[in-house]
Every structure is written in C-alpha cells, then in structure tokens.
LUMGU-541685 format. One line per 2 residues: their letters; for each residue x, y, z of N, C-alpha, C, O. Coordinates in pm, whole numbers, plus 50000, padded with zeros to 5 digits. Layout:
<pts>
A> X:Y:Z:X:Y:Z:X:Y:Z:X:Y:Z ~ ...
</pts>
This chain:
<pts>
XX> 24871:81844:09430:24934:81950:09508:24966:81901:09648:24883:81835:09712 ~ 25084:81933:09696:25123:81896:09832:25100:82013:09928:25115:82130:09893
XX> 25064:81978:10050:25065:82078:10157:25208:82109:10199:25242:82222:10231 ~ 25292:82004:10198:25427:82017:10251:25524:81927:10175:25496:81809:10154
XX> 25635:81983:10135:25747:81906:10079:25868:81934:10166:25897:82049:10196 ~ 25940:81829:10206:26061:81847:10286:26179:81785:10212:26163:81694:10130
XX> 26298:81837:10242:26420:81791:10174:26534:81781:10274:26562:81877:10346 ~ 26600:81665:10278:26714:81648:10367:26759:81504:10373:26706:81418:10303
XX> 26858:81479:10457:26917:81345:10467:26838:81257:10563:26795:81301:10669 ~ 26822:81131:10523:26766:81030:10612:26874:80927:10641:26946:80884:10551
XX> 26885:80887:10767:26991:80796:10808:26936:80675:10881:26818:80670:10918 ~ 27021:80580:10902:26992:80467:10987:27035:80506:11129:27150:80543:11152
XX> 26942:80497:11222:26973:80531:11361:26989:80402:11442:26902:80316:11439 ~ 27101:80390:11512:27130:80274:11595:27147:80317:11740:27223:80409:11770
XX> 27075:80249:11832:27081:80283:11974:27105:80157:12057:27034:80058:12037 ~ 27201:80159:12148:27217:80044:12238:27094:80030:12325:27039:80132:12369
XX> 27048:79909:12352:26931:79892:12438:26961:79935:12581:27076:79935:12626 ~ 26855:79971:12652:26872:80016:12789:26954:80142:12795:26937:80232:12712
XX> 27043:80149:12890:27131:80265:12904:27276:80227:12879:27368:80289:12933 ~ 27297:80126:12796:27432:80083:12768:27508:80190:12691:27450:80269:12617
XX> 27638:80190:12710:27726:80271:12628:27750:80197:12496:27735:80075:12487 ~ 27787:80272:12394:27811:80210:12264:27916:80100:12274:27902:79995:12211
XX> 28021:80123:12352:28129:80024:12361:28088:79900:12439:28158:79799:12435 ~ 27975:79905:12509:27923:79787:12579:27834:79701:12490:27819:79582:12514
XX> 27775:79763:12388:27663:79702:12317:27702:79578:12238:27808:79573:12176 ~ 27614:79479:12243:27627:79362:12155:27512:79358:12055:27510:79272:11966
XX> 27417:79451:12070:27308:79465:11974:27261:79610:11976:27288:79684:12071 ~ 27191:79651:11871:27141:79788:11860:26997:79786:11812:26959:79702:11730
XX> 26918:79879:11861:26785:79902:11808:26798:79989:11683:26864:80093:11687 ~ 26738:79947:11572:26753:80017:11445:26625:80092:11409:26515:80037:11415
XX> 26641:80219:11372:26530:80302:11327:26577:80391:11212:26697:80411:11194 ~ 26483:80443:11136:26515:80547:11039:26505:80682:11109:26418:80702:11194
XX> 26594:80774:11073:26592:80905:11138:26650:81013:11049:26734:80985:10963 ~ 26606:81135:11070:26654:81249:10994:26555:81363:11009:26434:81342:11002
XX> 26605:81483:11028:26520:81596:11066:26403:81618:10971:26288:81623:11014 ~ 26432:81631:10843:26326:81665:10748:26231:81548:10725:26112:81567:10699
XX> 26284:81425:10734:26198:81308:10726:26102:81305:10843:25983:81276:10826 ~ 26152:81336:10963:26067:81338:11082:25951:81435:11066:25838:81406:11106
XX> 25981:81552:11008:25876:81652:10986:25771:81599:10889:25651:81612:10914 ~ 25816:81539:10778:25723:81488:10678:25633:81379:10734:25513:81377:10708
XX> 25691:81287:10812:25612:81177:10868:25508:81229:10966:25392:81190:10958 ~ 25549:81315:11059:25454:81367:11157:25342:81445:11088:25225:81428:11123
XX> 25377:81529:10991:25277:81608:10921:25179:81518:10845:25059:81546:10841 ~ 25230:81411:10785:25144:81318:10714:25047:81250:10809:24930:81232:10777
XX> 25096:81213:10925:25010:81149:11025:24902:81246:11075:24796:81202:11121 ~ 24927:81376:11064:24828:81475:11104:24726:81503:10993:24632:81580:11013
XX> 24746:81442:10877:24650:81458:10769:24696:81548:10656:24618:81575:10564 ~ 24821:81595:10660:24871:81680:10553:24920:81596:10435:24967:81484:10454
XX> 24907:81650:10315:24958:81583:10195:25106:81617:10184:25142:81731:10155 ~ 25191:81518:10206:25333:81545:10217:25415:81462:10119:25376:81353:10077
XX> 25530:81518:10083:25629:81446:10003:25766:81471:10064:25793:81579:10118 ~ 25851:81372:10055:25987:81382:10110:26086:81359:09999:26077:81261:09925
XX> 26182:81449:09987:26285:81439:09883:26420:81415:09949:26460:81489:10039 ~ 26489:81313:09905:26622:81283:09956:26695:81202:09850:26644:81181:09740
XX> 26815:81157:09884:26893:81071:09796:26940:80952:09879:27000:80969:09985 ~ 26912:80832:09832:26945:80710:09905:27015:80612:09813:26994:80614:09691
XX> 27098:80526:09869:27163:80423:09786:27060:80320:09741:26966:80288:09814 ~ 27078:80270:09622:26987:80169:09568:27029:80032:09619:27087:79951:09546
XX> 26998:80008:09745:27032:79881:09809:26930:79852:09918:26840:79933:09940 ~ 26939:79739:09988:26837:79704:10088:26820:79809:10199:26708:79830:10245
XX> 26928:79875:10242:26914:79978:10345:26833:80096:10294:26747:80149:10364 ~ 26862:80136:10170:26785:80247:10111:26638:80212:10098:26552:80296:10122
XX> 26610:80089:10061:26470:80046:10047:26403:80034:10183:26285:80067:10196 ~ 26475:79986:10284:26417:79976:10417:26374:80112:10469:26265:80128:10524
XX> 26462:80212:10450:26429:80347:10496:26310:80403:10419:26220:80462:10479 ~ 26308:80383:10289:26194:80429:10209:26064:80367:10257:25963:80435:10267
XX> 26067:80238:10285:25946:80170:10331:25897:80227:10463:25776:80240:10484 ~ 25989:80261:10553:25952:80319:10682:25882:80453:10664:25787:80485:10735
XX> 25930:80531:10568:25870:80662:10542:25734:80645:10475:25636:80710:10513 ~ 25729:80558:10376:25606:80539:10298:25492:80485:10382:25376:80518:10357
XX> 25522:80404:10482:25414:80342:10559:25332:80443:10638:25225:80411:10689 ~ 25384:80567:10649:25309:80673:10718:25238:80767:10621:25190:80874:10660
XX> 25233:80728:10494:25156:80804:10398:25232:80914:10326:25171:80993:10253 ~ 25362:80921:10345:25444:81022:10278:25474:80978:10135:25509:80862:10113
XX> 25460:81068:10040:25493:81038:09900:25645:81031:09886:25715:81129:09908 ~ 25694:80914:09850:25838:80892:09834:25879:80883:09687:25990:80839:09656
XX> 25791:80923:09595:25817:80903:09453:25927:80994:09400:25977:80972:09289 ~ 25966:81096:09476:26069:81188:09430:26207:81157:09490:26303:81232:09467
XX> 26217:81050:09566:26347:81010:09620:26438:80966:09505:26396:80892:09416 ~ 26561:81012:09509:26660:80977:09407:26745:80861:09459:26801:80868:09568
XX> 26754:80754:09381:26836:80638:09418:26963:80637:09334:26961:80667:09215 ~ 27072:80603:09397:27200:80611:09329:27288:80492:09365:27272:80431:09470
XX> 27381:80461:09277:27481:80359:09306:27598:80418:09385:27678:80344:09443 ~ 27606:80550:09388:27715:80617:09461:27675:80640:09606:27558:80657:09638
XX> 27776:80641:09693:27751:80677:09832:27688:80564:09912:27674:80452:09865 ~ 27650:80597:10032:27601:80499:10128:27491:80561:10213:27462:80680:10202
XX> 27430:80479:10296:27335:80529:10395:27412:80580:10516:27489:80507:10577 ~ 27391:80704:10550:27453:80758:10670:27398:80688:10794:27284:80644:10796
XX> 27482:80679:10896:27443:80616:11023:27469:80713:11137:27569:80785:11136 ~ 27379:80714:11234:27415:80783:11358:27372:80700:11478:27269:80633:11477
XX> 27454:80705:11579:27433:80629:11702:27383:80724:11811:27438:80833:11829 ~ 27280:80682:11884:27231:80759:11999:27258:80678:12124:27207:80567:12139
XX> 27337:80734:12213:27367:80669:12340:27291:80742:12450:27313:80861:12473 ~ 27201:80671:12518:27118:80733:12620:27189:80736:12755:27241:80634:12801
XX> 27191:80851:12816:27257:80868:12945:27156:80888:13057:27035:80873:13038 ~ 27207:80921:13173:27126:80958:13290:27217:81042:13378:27338:81023:13379
XX> 27158:81136:13451:27239:81228:13529:27349:81155:13607:27323:81056:13675 ~ 27474:81205:13596:27519:81327:13529:27570:81304:13386:27628:81396:13327
XX> 27549:81186:13329:27596:81157:13193:27487:81191:13093:27378:81134:13100 ~ 27513:81282:12999:27408:81322:12904:27392:81222:12790:27477:81135:12770
XX> 27283:81236:12717:27269:81163:12592:27376:81213:12495:27411:81331:12496 ~ 27429:81124:12411:27529:81165:12313:27497:81106:12177:27432:81002:12167
XX> 27544:81174:12073:27523:81129:11936:27659:81112:11868:27746:81199:11879 ~ 27676:81001:11798:27797:80975:11721:27757:80958:11575:27675:80872:11542
XX> 27816:81040:11487:27784:81035:11344:27881:80946:11267:28002:80946:11294 ~ 27828:80873:11173:27907:80798:11075:27837:80818:10940:27772:80727:10889
XX> 27852:80938:10883:27771:80974:10766:27855:81022:10648:27801:81074:10550 ~ 27987:81005:10655:28073:81047:10544:28040:80972:10415:28007:80854:10418
XX> 28049:81043:10302:28021:80987:10170:27880:80929:10160:27857:80831:10090 ~ 27786:80992:10231:27647:80947:10219:27594:80981:10080:27647:81069:10012
XX> 27490:80911:10039:27435:80931:09905:27396:81076:09881:27421:81130:09773 ~ 27334:81140:09980:27288:81276:09959:27403:81376:09950:27388:81482:09889
XX> 27517:81344:10008:27632:81435:09998:27686:81440:09855:27758:81532:09818 ~ 27652:81338:09775:27695:81332:09635:27589:81385:09538:27605:81375:09416
XX> 27481:81440:09593:27372:81490:09508:27423:81604:09420:27515:81677:09459 ~ 27366:81619:09302:27415:81720:09207:27307:81822:09176:27190:81786:09162
XX> 27344:81948:09164:27248:82051:09122:27187:82012:08988:27256:81964:08898 ~ 27058:82033:08975:26988:81996:08852:26941:81852:08851:26871:81811:08758
XX> 26979:81775:08952:26943:81634:08955:26803:81607:09006:26752:81496:08992 ~ 26738:81708:09064:26601:81695:09114:26515:81797:09040:26553:81913:09029
XX> 26402:81754:08990:26315:81842:08914:26226:81923:09009:26107:81894:09025 ~ 26286:82023:09071:26213:82104:09169:26095:82178:09106:25994:82200:09173
XX> 26106:82216:08981:25998:82289:08916:25869:82206:08912:25759:82261:08920 ~ 25883:82077:08899:25766:81988:08901:25723:81959:09044:25605:81970:09076
XX> 25817:81922:09129:25785:81882:09266:25721:81997:09344:25629:81974:09423 ~ 25768:82118:09322:25723:82233:09402:25609:82311:09337:25575:82420:09383
XX> 25551:82258:09232:25437:82323:09168:25317:82320:09262:25272:82213:09301 ~ 25264:82436:09296:25145:82449:09382:25165:82394:09522:25067:82361:09589
XX> 25288:82385:09569:25315:82341:09707:25288:82457:09803:25321:82572:09774 ~ 25228:82425:09916:25195:82530:10013:25316:82567:10099:25342:82684:10124
XX> 25391:82465:10145:25508:82489:10230:25622:82398:10185:25603:82280:10160 ~ 25742:82456:10177:25864:82378:10156:25948:82393:10282:25965:82503:10333
XX> 26002:82281:10332:26080:82285:10457:26212:82211:10442:26219:82102:10386 ~ 26317:82273:10493:26446:82207:10505:26515:82262:10630:26455:82337:10707
XX> 26641:82225:10650:26709:82270:10772:26857:82296:10746:26909:82265:10639 ~ 26922:82354:10846:27064:82385:10836:27154:82263:10835:27274:82275:10811
XX> 27097:82146:10861:27176:82024:10853:27212:81993:10708:27325:81952:10678 ~ 27117:82012:10618:27134:81969:10479:27250:82039:10407:27333:81970:10347
XX> 27260:82172:10409:27373:82235:10341:27506:82210:10407:27611:82237:10348 ~ 27505:82157:10530:27630:82125:10599:27693:81996:10548:27809:81968:10579
XX> 27619:81918:10471:27666:81785:10433:27774:81786:10327:27866:81704:10331 ~ 27766:81878:10232:27865:81888:10125:27838:82014:10044:27734:82078:10059
XX> 27933:82048:09958:27915:82165:09871:27798:82142:09777:27720:82234:09751 ~ 27784:82021:09725:27672:81992:09636:27539:82001:09710:27442:82057:09657
XX> 27532:81947:09832:27409:81954:09910:27373:82099:09939:27255:82136:09940 ~ 27473:82181:09963:27450:82325:09983:27386:82386:09858:27290:82462:09868
XX> 27440:82354:09742:27389:82412:09616:27246:82366:09590:27163:82446:09545 ~ 27216:82240:09616:27082:82189:09591:26982:82248:09691:26867:82273:09656
XX> 27027:82270:09814:26940:82335:09913:26901:82475:09866:26784:82513:09873 ~ 26999:82550:09820:26969:82684:09768:26877:82677:09646:26784:82756:09633
XX> 26904:82582:09558:26824:82563:09439:26677:82540:09477:26587:82602:09420 ~ 26654:82451:09572:26517:82419:09613:26449:82537:09680:26334:82567:09650
XX> 26519:82605:09772:26459:82718:09842:26425:82831:09746:26320:82894:09758 ~ 26514:82857:09651:26491:82966:09556:26372:82936:09466:26289:83024:09441
XX> 26363:82813:09417:26250:82776:09330:26119:82778:09409:26018:82826:09359 ~ 26122:82727:09531:26001:82728:09614:25952:82870:09637:25832:82898:09629
XX> 26045:82959:09666:26009:83099:09690:25951:83163:09564:25851:83235:09572 ~ 26012:83138:09450:25963:83194:09324:25824:83143:09289:25746:83214:09226
XX> 25794:83020:09330:25664:82962:09299:25557:83000:09401:25442:82956:09391 ~ 25594:83082:09500:25496:83131:09595:25473:83043:09715:25381:83069:09793
XX> 25554:82938:09733:25540:82854:09852:25595:82927:09974:25684:83011:09962 ~ 25541:82896:10090:25601:82942:10215:25724:82856:10241:25715:82733:10242
XX> 25838:82919:10263:25962:82846:10286:25993:82846:10435:26010:82952:10496 ~ 26001:82727:10492:26030:82708:10635:26171:82651:10649:26211:82563:10573
XX> 26246:82703:10747:26386:82661:10765:26415:82648:10914:26397:82743:10990 ~ 26459:82530:10955:26501:82505:11093:26652:82522:11097:26724:82450:11028
XX> 26702:82616:11176:26845:82648:11176:26930:82526:11211:27031:82501:11145 ~ 26891:82450:11311:26948:82316:11337:27100:82311:11325:27152:82229:11249
XX> 27171:82396:11397:27317:82395:11389:27373:82268:11452:27332:82229:11561 ~ 27466:82203:11382:27531:82082:11431:27682:82103:11431:27746:82106:11326
XX> 27738:82118:11550:27880:82148:11563:27967:82033:11511:28083:82055:11475 ~ 27913:81912:11508:27991:81798:11459:27995:81793:11306:28066:81710:11249
XX> 27921:81882:11240:27921:81885:11094:28002:81999:11035:28065:81984:10931 ~ 28002:82115:11104:28078:82229:11053:28099:82332:11163:28038:82323:11270
XX> 28185:82428:11135:28215:82532:11232:28108:82641:11229:28028:82647:11135 ~ 28107:82725:11331:28012:82837:11335:28038:82933:11219:27943:82987:11161
XX> 28163:82953:11186:28198:83045:11076:28150:82991:10942:28098:83066:10859 ~ 28167:82861:10921:28119:82799:10797:27967:82809:10787:27913:82842:10682
XX> 27900:82780:10897:27754:82784:10898:27703:82925:10867:27609:82941:10789 ~ 27764:83025:10928:27722:83163:10904:27740:83202:10757:27654:83265:10698
XX> 27853:83163:10700:27884:83198:10561:27785:83135:10464:27745:83198:10366 ~ 27745:83012:10490:27659:82939:10397:27511:82968:10421:27435:82986:10326
XX> 27471:82974:10547:27328:82987:10577:27277:83129:10556:27163:83148:10512 ~ 27357:83229:10586:27310:83368:10576:27249:83400:10439:27140:83457:10434
XX> 27315:83367:10326:27253:83398:10196:27123:83322:10171:27038:83369:10096 ~ 27106:83206:10233:26984:83128:10213:26863:83195:10276:26750:83169:10235
XX> 26886:83281:10374:26776:83344:10446:26697:83441:10359:26587:83482:10397 ~ 26751:83477:10245:26678:83559:10149:26548:83493:10107:26450:83561:10074
XX> 26545:83359:10107:26430:83285:10057:26343:83229:10170:26244:83160:10144 ~ 26377:83258:10294:26310:83198:10410:26197:83287:10461:26215:83407:10480
XX> 26080:83226:10483:25965:83298:10539:25948:83269:10689:25921:83359:10768 ~ 25966:83142:10726:25951:83101:10867:26083:83043:10914:26129:82942:10861
XX> 26144:83107:11012:26267:83054:11072:26234:82992:11206:26168:83054:11290 ~ 26280:82868:11226:26264:82798:11352:26404:82777:11410:26491:82721:11343
XX> 26424:82821:11533:26560:82819:11587:26555:82809:11739:26448:82797:11800 ~ 26673:82815:11800:26688:82826:11945:26776:82948:11972:26844:82998:11883
XX> 26774:82993:12096:26864:83105:12130:27009:83068:12104:27086:83149:12050 ~ 27046:82946:12141:27184:82902:12128:27227:82896:11982:27334:82944:11946
XX> 27143:82837:11897:27177:82826:11755:27182:82963:11688:27265:82987:11601 ~ 27094:83053:11730:27094:83188:11673:27227:83258:11698:27280:83326:11610
XX> 27280:83241:11817:27408:83303:11848:27521:83235:11772:27610:83302:11719 ~ 27519:83104:11766:27627:83031:11699:27636:83066:11550:27745:83081:11496
XX> 27520:83078:11484:27520:83100:11339:27520:83248:11302:27595:83289:11214 ~ 27437:83328:11369:27422:83468:11330:27487:83567:11427:27489:83688:11401
XX> 27542:83515:11538:27607:83601:11639:27512:83706:11697:27553:83816:11733 ~ 27384:83670:11704:27285:83759:11764:27260:83714:11908:27220:83600:11932
XX> 27284:83804:12001:27262:83774:12142:27203:83897:12209:27257:84007:12196 ~ 27092:83880:12278:27023:83990:12345:26992:83950:12489:27023:83839:12532
XX> 26931:84044:12563:26905:84019:12704:26797:83914:12727:26790:83855:12835 ~ 26712:83888:12628:26611:83784:12640:26572:83734:12501:26607:83795:12400
XX> 26500:83622:12498:26469:83560:12369:26369:83641:12287:26365:83629:12165 ~ 26287:83723:12356:26195:83810:12281:26275:83909:12194:26240:83932:12079
XX> 26380:83965:12250:26465:84059:12176:26542:83988:12065:26567:84045:11959 ~ 26580:83862:12091:26648:83784:11988:26557:83765:11866:26599:83782:11752
XX> 26429:83730:11892:26333:83711:11783:26313:83841:11706:26308:83841:11583 ~ 26301:83950:11778:26283:84081:11714:26403:84117:11627:26387:84168:11516
XX> 26522:84092:11677:26643:84124:11602:26656:84037:11477:26700:84084:11372 ~ 26617:83910:11488:26620:83821:11372:26527:83871:11261:26563:83872:11144
XX> 26406:83913:11300:26313:83961:11199:26363:84090:11134:26346:84110:11014 ~ 26424:84177:11213:26480:84300:11157:26594:84268:11060:26605:84330:10954
XX> 26676:84173:11097:26795:84142:11016:26760:84076:10883:26825:84101:10782 ~ 26655:83990:10883:26629:83908:10764:26488:83924:10706:26457:83863:10603
XX> 26406:84003:10770:26269:84026:10720:26189:83897:10709:26114:83877:10613 ~ 26205:83808:10808:26125:83686:10810:25978:83720:10833:25946:83821:10896
XX> 25890:83635:10782:25748:83650:10812:25721:83613:10958:25647:83681:11028 ~ 25783:83503:11000:25766:83455:11138:25900:83404:11189:25974:83337:11117
XX> 25932:83437:11313:26047:83379:11383:25993:83296:11499:25914:83345:11580 ~ 26036:83172:11507:25997:83083:11617:26123:83044:11693:26223:83004:11633
XX> 26118:83055:11825:26229:83011:11910:26176:82906:12007:26089:82935:12088 ~ 26230:82785:11998:26192:82680:12092:26281:82691:12216:26398:82726:12206
XX> 26222:82661:12331:26290:82683:12459:26280:82557:12544:26172:82514:12583 ~ 26396:82500:12573:26402:82379:12654:26482:82407:12782:26592:82462:12776
XX> 26426:82369:12895:26499:82373:13022:26529:82231:13064:26437:82151:13087 ~ 26657:82198:13075:26698:82064:13116:26708:82057:13268:26809:82095:13326
XX> 26603:82009:13330:26605:81994:13477:26693:81876:13513:26781:81887:13598 ~ 26669:81764:13447:26759:81648:13450:26761:81593:13307:26692:81645:13220
XX> 26840:81490:13284:26842:81429:13151:26703:81381:13111:26665:81389:12994 ~ 26627:81332:13207:26498:81270:13177:26379:81351:13229:26268:81300:13237
XX> 26404:81476:13262:26293:81565:13301:26324:81703:13246:26422:81766:13284 ~ 26240:81751:13157:26261:81880:13091:26135:81965:13098:26024:81914:13117
XX> 26153:82096:13084:26043:82187:13056:26054:82231:12911:26164:82255:12861 ~ 25941:82242:12845:25940:82278:12703:25835:82385:12674:25723:82378:12723
XX> 25872:82483:12594:25777:82576:12537:25842:82640:12414:25954:82606:12378 ~ 25771:82730:12351:25824:82804:12236:25751:82937:12227:25640:82952:12277
XX> 25816:83033:12162:25753:83162:12135:25760:83188:11984:25845:83131:11915 ~ 25673:83272:11936:25676:83314:11795:25666:83465:11789:25604:83528:11875
XX> 25729:83523:11688:25729:83668:11671:25699:83701:11525:25759:83644:11434 ~ 25605:83791:11503:25567:83829:11367:25506:83969:11368:25418:83999:11448
XX> 25553:84054:11278:25499:84190:11261:25487:84265:11393:25386:84331:11419 ~ 25591:84255:11474:25595:84331:11598:25515:84270:11712:25509:84329:11820
XX> 25455:84154:11691:25374:84090:11796:25440:83962:11843:25487:83881:11763 ~ 25443:83944:11975:25501:83823:12035:25389:83729:12076:25291:83770:12137
XX> 25405:83602:12042:25307:83499:12077:25372:83402:12176:25485:83359:12157 ~ 25297:83369:12282:25346:83277:12384:25248:83161:12401:25132:83168:12359
XX> 25297:83056:12462:25214:82941:12496:25258:82893:12633:25360:82939:12686 ~ 25184:82800:12690:25220:82750:12822:25350:82670:12816:25393:82625:12710
XX> 25412:82652:12933:25531:82569:12946:25488:82432:12996:25412:82421:13092 ~ 25535:82328:12930:25501:82191:12964:25618:82123:13034:25733:82140:12995
XX> 25587:82047:13139:25688:81960:13198:25674:81823:13133:25565:81768:13127 ~ 25785:81768:13084:25780:81640:13015:25874:81540:13080:25983:81575:13126
XX> 25830:81415:13083:25916:81304:13119:25973:81251:12988:25898:81215:12897 ~ 26104:81245:12979:26169:81217:12852:26196:81068:12836:26275:81010:12909
XX> 26128:81008:12739:26162:80872:12696:26268:80880:12587:26365:80804:12587 ~ 26249:80974:12493:26344:80995:12383:26317:81135:12327:26210:81159:12270
XX> 26412:81226:12342:26390:81363:12298:26431:81387:12152:26400:81492:12096 ~ 26501:81291:12091:26546:81309:11953:26423:81319:11861:26336:81233:11864
XX> 26418:81423:11782:26305:81445:11692:26196:81534:11748:26099:81562:11678 ~ 26210:81579:11873:26105:81662:11932:26097:81798:11864:25987:81852:11846
XX> 26211:81855:11826:26208:81981:11753:26143:81966:11616:26070:82054:11572 ~ 26169:81854:11550:26105:81827:11421:25954:81810:11438:25876:81853:11353
XX> 25914:81747:11548:25772:81731:11577:25707:81866:11602:25593:81889:11562 ~ 25781:81956:11668:25729:82092:11684:25704:82155:11547:25598:82212:11523
XX> 25801:82143:11459:25787:82202:11325:25665:82149:11253:25589:82225:11194 ~ 25645:82017:11257:25529:81956:11191:25399:82010:11249:25307:82044:11175
XX> 25391:82017:11381:25270:82067:11446:25247:82214:11415:25133:82256:11393 ~ 25354:82292:11415:25342:82436:11387:25293:82457:11244:25201:82537:11222
XX> 25352:82388:11147:25311:82405:11008:25169:82354:10986:25093:82413:10909 ~ 25132:82246:11054:24994:82198:11046:24899:82306:11096:24802:82341:11028
XX> 24925:82360:11215:24838:82462:11271:24832:82587:11187:24727:82649:11173 ~ 24946:82624:11129:24954:82744:11046:24865:82731:10922:24797:82826:10884
XX> 24867:82614:10859:24784:82592:10740:24638:82563:10776:24547:82614:10711 ~ 24617:82483:10879:24482:82443:10917:24398:82563:10963:24280:82572:10930
XX> 24460:82653:11037:24385:82764:11096:24415:82896:11024:24414:83003:11085 ~ 24441:82886:10894:24452:83002:10805:24553:83105:10856:24522:83223:10873
XX> 24673:83056:10880:24788:83138:10919:24772:83202:11057:24827:83310:11084 ~ 24696:83136:11144:24680:83179:11283:24805:83136:11361:24821:83018:11393
XX> 24892:83229:11391:25021:83197:11453:25002:83145:11595:25077:83057:11639 ~ 24905:83197:11666:24880:83149:11803:24842:83002:11803:24893:82925:11885
XX> 24752:82961:11713:24714:82820:11705:24830:82735:11653:24848:82622:11699 ~ 24907:82787:11560:25023:82713:11510:25119:82683:11625:25172:82573:11634
XX> 25141:82781:11711:25232:82763:11825:25179:82657:11920:25256:82573:11969 ~ 25050:82659:11947:24990:82561:12038:25004:82419:11982:25039:82326:12055
XX> 24977:82403:11852:24987:82270:11792:25133:82225:11782:25162:82107:11796 ~ 25223:82319:11759:25364:82284:11757:25412:82233:11892:25479:82130:11899
XX> 25377:82305:11998:25420:82263:12132:25357:82131:12172:25424:82045:12229 ~ 25227:82114:12144:25159:81989:12180:25223:81871:12109:25242:81765:12169
XX> 25255:81888:11982:25320:81782:11906:25457:81749:11965:25492:81632:11978 ~ 25533:81851:12000:25668:81831:12053:25666:81759:12188:25745:81667:12210
XX> 25576:81799:12276:25578:81737:12410:25535:81591:12403:25583:81508:12481 ~ 25445:81558:12311:25407:81418:12295:25523:81334:12244:25540:81219:12286
XX> 25603:81391:12154:25716:81315:12098:25812:81268:12206:25871:81161:12193 ~ 25830:81347:12312:25924:81308:12419:25890:81172:12480:25976:81108:12540
XX> 25766:81128:12463:25721:81004:12527:25738:80881:12438:25701:80771:12478 ~ 25794:80899:12318:25797:80791:12219:25941:80758:12178:26014:80847:12138
XX> 25982:80631:12187:26116:80594:12142:26130:80610:11991:26033:80594:11917 ~ 26251:80641:11945:26277:80658:11803:26260:80802:11760:26213:80887:11836
XX> 26297:80829:11635:26288:80965:11581:26146:81008:11550:26113:81126:11561 ~ 26060:80914:11512:25930:80947:11456:25825:80973:11563:25821:80905:11666
XX> 25740:81071:11538:25634:81107:11632:25508:81030:11597:25426:81076:11517 ~ 25493:80913:11656:25385:80822:11620:25259:80853:11699:25211:80771:11778
XX> 25206:80973:11678:25083:81014:11744:24983:81058:11637:25018:81077:11521 ~ 24859:81073:11679:24753:81118:11589:24721:81264:11617:24760:81319:11720
XX> 24651:81326:11524:24613:81466:11544:24513:81479:11657:24507:81584:11722 ~ 24434:81375:11684:24341:81380:11797:24416:81385:11930:24372:81453:12023
XX> 24527:81314:11938:24608:81320:12060:24669:81458:12079:24678:81509:12191 ~ 24711:81518:11969:24765:81654:11976:24658:81752:12020:24683:81838:12104
XX> 24538:81739:11965:24427:81828:12000:24393:81819:12148:24359:81919:12210 ~ 24402:81700:12206:24375:81684:12349:24470:81767:12432:24430:81829:12531
XX> 24598:81769:12392:24696:81850:12465:24662:81998:12447:24663:82074:12545 ~ 24633:82040:12324:24600:82180:12297:24480:82225:12380:24477:82336:12432
XX> 24381:82137:12392:24257:82171:12462:24264:82145:12613:24164:82163:12683 ~ 24381:82105:12663:24398:82084:12807:24330:81960:12860:24300:81952:12979
XX> 24306:81861:12774:24235:81740:12815:24330:81625:12846:24290:81509:12842 ~ 24455:81656:12876:24552:81551:12902:24529:81489:13041:24479:81554:13133
XX> 24567:81363:13051:24552:81291:13176:24664:81191:13191:24719:81145:13092 ~ 24698:81155:13314:24798:81051:13337:24729:80921:13383:24796:80822:13416
XX> 24599:80922:13385:24523:80801:13419:24518:80708:13298:24530:80752:13184 ~ 24500:80581:13323:24488:80484:13215:24359:80512:13138:24253:80528:13197
XX> 24370:80517:13006:24251:80533:12922:24199:80395:12886:24267:80318:12819 ~ 24078:80365:12931:24021:80232:12910:23897:80244:12820:23833:80143:12790
</pts>
C-alpha cells in the first residue's frame, strides 16, 4: 500500500550557469523536473511510501530521469516506457531585479502527451492508496493526457483515496477558457485543492476582496474537503515572503509568514504540497499541522538549486518548531 501516488510529466530541466541568458549559454546545468515528480520525491524523503506514474521514452534520457527519481526511494515500477514521443525539456533562465526569472518550454510531442486511456492499470496502482495527487499541468498536455487524468482521479475517488489537485495554471500551455472547461469537471473528484489567488481567478473566475473569501467561495462552489491557498510576496527576485492558508468546514487556518532568500524557487509549491500531505497523514488529518509542515517544506526548498527538495524531515521539523538558525552548524 502506498501513502501517496502522483501522476504527471517529468522533463529534463536545463539552466544556464550563473545569471546568463539562454542565448549567452555555452553549457547548461541538467536536472530532472516536473511538478508531480517533485511532490513524490519530497514526500519519499520525508518517509512516505510513494509511487510516481508517468510516461517516458525508452531511451537514455528516460532512464536517466527514472534513476534520479528512484534514488530518492520513489517506486518507479509503474512508469510506462514507449518508443513514441520524446522527453520534454524546459529551460530556466535566472534573472535579477528588474529582470525576472523566465521559463521556456520545449515539450511538444512528449511521451506523456501520447499516453492512452486504459494504458495504465489504475485499479491495481491505486488499491489501498491513501492519497492520489496530480495537477492542472497534466491535462493541459494533450486530449489523451486529459482523459487519463480524469480516469485516474475518478478511480482514486471510487477506491476511497484522498484526491489532491494543484491547480497549477500555465499560460504557456493553454488559455484560461480551455483550462476552465477541462478542469472544472475534474473537481468532482477532488478533496484537497491547492491553488493561488491568481490561478483561482484565471481558471474559475473567482475573485473576492481577500484570499479568505476566495477560499470560502471555492469550497462552496466545489464542496472540497480542504482549500489551500499559497501566498507569495515578491519583494525582489531573490527575496520573497511566503505563507499559506487553509480553509475547511467554515474554519480558516493560518501560519506564520517566512522571509526567504531565494536560491531557486522552482518546485517550492510542490514542496509545500509534499509537506502538507505528509503533515495531514502523519498527524491524523490535523490541518493546522499540515499547513505548518507544508510551509516549512516550501521555505527550505527556496535555498536549494534544482527542482527537488533535498531536505530531511528533521530539517522541516526544526522550522516548524522555530529552531532555525543562520549560524554555522558544527
């Protein structure tokens, strides 16, 4: 039995060293990256029994990515390998005020976009699973990926798993109208929605005077068990404030706001999800503790290059318990 199964695309991430622009680069730092993969890896490092489901080409790139995931203890036995398609690539260009970080996608005809309904044995994979997680990125990839996302969420819900969904709107993948049309029916199977104020408006056209009202309206509209809204204040490109709120059964949960120095913010939202789901399961559905562990996980990720949150649960606990320090630990 798994504590957590995630489903989505994994890509090769390429970043110019230093603060070079892509057009300047003569070399790139290579990492594996992808929202649902990031969640699975972080959760596994926290001690959860995790599996990651995706579709990769049966070639050296596909094997390299699988090896990166497996080395963190994630079960990769359900990954589908195919001769069709390719490994998607995305480039991250790091900026500094006033130039922001930017992302360039090269993911057309990726292996997962060619995935077919019925091609994954969800009835076996999701048997006795505690949480299934995916995001709004996955159904944006293709019509087939949309169908398989619905297939997985529906089966997970029928089997009694908690279904977690990160709205994760990506304007470079589809329009707001397309996202609303496709994602809205999927919410029938969603128990925990993780989103931002901005994404909520883009996809569901819900806008209120404050984020507390946004969370309340989301729960009214879709009957979610829990609504989580992550909140980032960009003071500069490399200095942010981070927190999140959760709303459930008419009660609002808050946590402290953290100031973070940003080494690499990509994957911080996924790290929040991993920490939140860990806390939710570890502390018997205690939403307050889930929020604390989610935020602690997210703020630590900002300090680590690459998509993956290479921290331990003990490091997360130190943040939760207020034992953080900027002194050298000897």
